[in-house]
N, C-alpha and C positions, 0 to 999 in steps of 0.2 A: 305850953303846948304849941307845937307847930303843926299848922294846917297846909297842906298842899292841895291845889286843885288841877284835875286834868280834865280840859274842856271848859273853855270861858265863854260859855253862852250867856243868855240873858239870866236864867235863875242863877248861875254862879256869881255874876256880877252883881245881881242883888243881895245875894250872901255877904259878898265882900264889902259893899256899900253899908249894910246893915251892921256888920261888925266893926267896921273901922271910922265911920263918920263921926266926928265929935262936935261938929258945929253945924248951926242951922243953914251956913253957907254951903257946907258940903253936902248936906241932905235936908232940905227944908222941910219935908212933910214926916220926918222920923220922930219916933218917941225919944224920950231922955236917952243920950249917949250911953253906951255899954263902957264899963271900965276896962282898963288893960286890954285893948285888942289883940288877939293872937297874932304871931309872926305868920304871913301867908306868903306860900311859894306858888306861882301860877305857872301852868305849861304854856308853850308857845303856842298851842291850838288856839285860836281865836286871838291872833296877835294884835288885833287893833284895840279889843277890849282889854286885853293884858296890859298893853302898854298905857292906856288910859288909867287904869286902876294903879299901877306902880307910879305913875306920875301924880297920883292924887293923894296917895297914902304912904307914910314913911314906912310903915309895916308890911308894905308888899312889894314884891319883888318877882322878876320873871325869870324862870329857870331857862337854860338852854336847851334842854331836852326833857321829855316825859319821866326819864328813868332819874334824872336829878331831882325832880320833884318828889319821888318816891324815896330817894336816899335821904333828903333833908327833911321828912315829915314824919310825925306820929301819927295823924290821921291824914288820909288821903280821899278827898271826894271826887268820885268819878262822876262826871256830867256830860258824858258822850251820848250821841244818838244810839238807839238798841242795835242798829245794825253795825255800829263800829265797835262793840265792846269785845268781840273776839280778836279783832285786828289790833286793837290797842293794848290789851292785857297779854297776849301771846309774846308780845315783843319786850315785856317788862319782867323785871326780877322783884318780886312784892315779898320781903322778908315776912316771917311768921309772926314777928313782934309788930308790926304796923297793922293798923286797922284799916280797911278799905269800907267807905262810906259811899254806897251807890245810890245816886239820884237818877238811874236810868229806869224808864217805865218798862214793866212786863218782863224783867230779866230775874229770874228767882235766885235765891241765896244759892241753892244747889248748882244752878247753872254759872255762877260767878265762881264758885269754889272749884268746880271743874277746871277753871282756867289758871288757877293759882296753887302751884305745886307744894308751896311752904305753908299752906293752910293758914293764912292770917285770918283774923276775925273779920267777918263780913256784916255790915249793917245797912239795911235798906231804908232810905228816908224819900219823903215827899215834900220837899220845901216849896212854898208857894211864893207868887211875887210880892206879897205883902211883907216878905222879911226884910225887904229894903226899908221899910218904915218901922221895922221890930214890931209888927202886928201880926205876923204870920204864925200859924199853928202847925207844926211840922210833925208827920206821922212818922214813928220810928218802929223798926223791927229787924232783930230782936231787941228787947230792952238792952241799953248800954250806957252807963252813967255818963262817960265822958262826951259821948254823942249828944245826949239829952242835954247836958249842961251847955253845950256849944249852942244847940238851938233854942233853948230856953232864953238865951241873950237875944233872940230874935221874934220872941213873941210867946214862946211856949212849946211844949211838945205832948203829943198822945202816943202811948206805946201800944202797939197791936200785939195781942198776944199770940195770934197764929199769923202765918203768911196769908191764908186765906182771908182773915180780917183786914189784913194790910191792903190786899188787893182790892176790897170793897171801897176804900178810901182813895185809891189809885183811879177807880171808875168814876167816883163823884166829881175829880178835877177835870173830867170831860164835859162838864157843864158850863164852864165859863164863858166860852164864846156864845152858847145859847142865850146866856144872860144879856149879853151886849145885842144878840140878834132881836130880842124882845124890846130893847129900847130902841133899836134901829126901826122896828115896824111901828112902834107908837111916833116915831119922828115922822116917818113916811107919811103916816096918817094925817099929822098936822100939816104936812107941806101939801097933801092933797085937799086940804080945807082952805089953803090960801096963804100959809106962812112961808115966808122965805126960809131956805134951809139954815142960815146962820142962826136966826131966831129960834126956829124950831128946835135946833140942836141945844141952844142955851136953856130953853124952857125944860128940856127934858134933862139935861144935866143938873140944872138946878133943883129939879124935883127929886131926883133920886140920889144926889150926894148926901143929903142928910139922913136917908135910911141908911146908908153905910156907916155912917157915924154912929147911929143907933146900934147896929149889930157890933160895933167895935167897943162901945162904951157902956153896954148894959150885959147882964147875963139872964136876961128874961128868957124864958123858953120860946122857941120860934113861934110855936101854936099861939102863944100869949100876944106875940106881936102882929100876927094876923087879926086877931081880935080887937086889938088897941087901935089899929089902923081903919077900921070900918064901924058902922053903926048897923044895926039890923034894918034891912030894907034900904039901906044907903046906897050912894054911887058906887063905892069902893066894892061893897058886898055883891052889887049887881054883876059888875065886871068879873070878879073873883068866881062867882058861882056859874055864870054863863060861860066864861072862857076855861077856867080851870075846873072842869066838870070832871065826872068819874072817867069817862073815855080818855080825856086828855092826861089824867093821872097815870092811868093805866099805860099808855103810850110812853110816858117819860120813864116809868119804872121798867118797862120793856126795853127802851133803849139803853138803860143802865146796866141790865142783865146782860145785853149784847155786848157792850164795852167791857164788862166783868168776864165774859167769856174770852174776848180777844186778849185782854192782859194777863189771863190765867192759862191760854192755850186750850180751852175747854171748847168742846163743840158749841156752837152758837145755838141759843134757843130759837 
């Protein structure tokens, strides 16, 4: 299989690193290397990243144009900004036998197909940064065995039966910066108690890095992890119940509803 990538940003770079890195020196945090990395052709968009990846891996090269990426690939990953999709695709001739794999948020299969007169297969995916470590679970819609096989190398896949279900997963990805803002708030509280920033950040990083490992290395239900990290009437239970109360849970659900409306084009609730 030959993989082409148009739009070499952070997520596309993570995919290439995850697929191609074979040694700890190349990718020190990754799971075991994948066998037989595919040949990858990168677009000239994102020239600095493309050049780095081509220099790092023997199976990666940079094409002169986006059309060359199309012409030399079986699967083409589209990883541009939503507002760039129409401009990019209308300049390209995508054959019917090519599969276009879109990592573009909020652009439906129908909207993509309208820009592709030869009617290639269109598959949407939501790859996450953890694909670099081959720990990312990638959402796919519709199901497509070669696309699933590709992303299974990077941590696994889930297939959304409908585009509406796929969009709910797109909405949940909007929570990542809020997670770091939560850690930032704890850090600032420590600083207000007299800790220096360097030590405060080290304390918070050390406290929460192990929780990420727990998520990666166990299949326990998340509700069970909540219970496992607190005792009735204990300090963890106090913060969880006082801060993550019914009102805050509802506000988080409402924020996700609003993001879902945005990515589907529905009226905002």
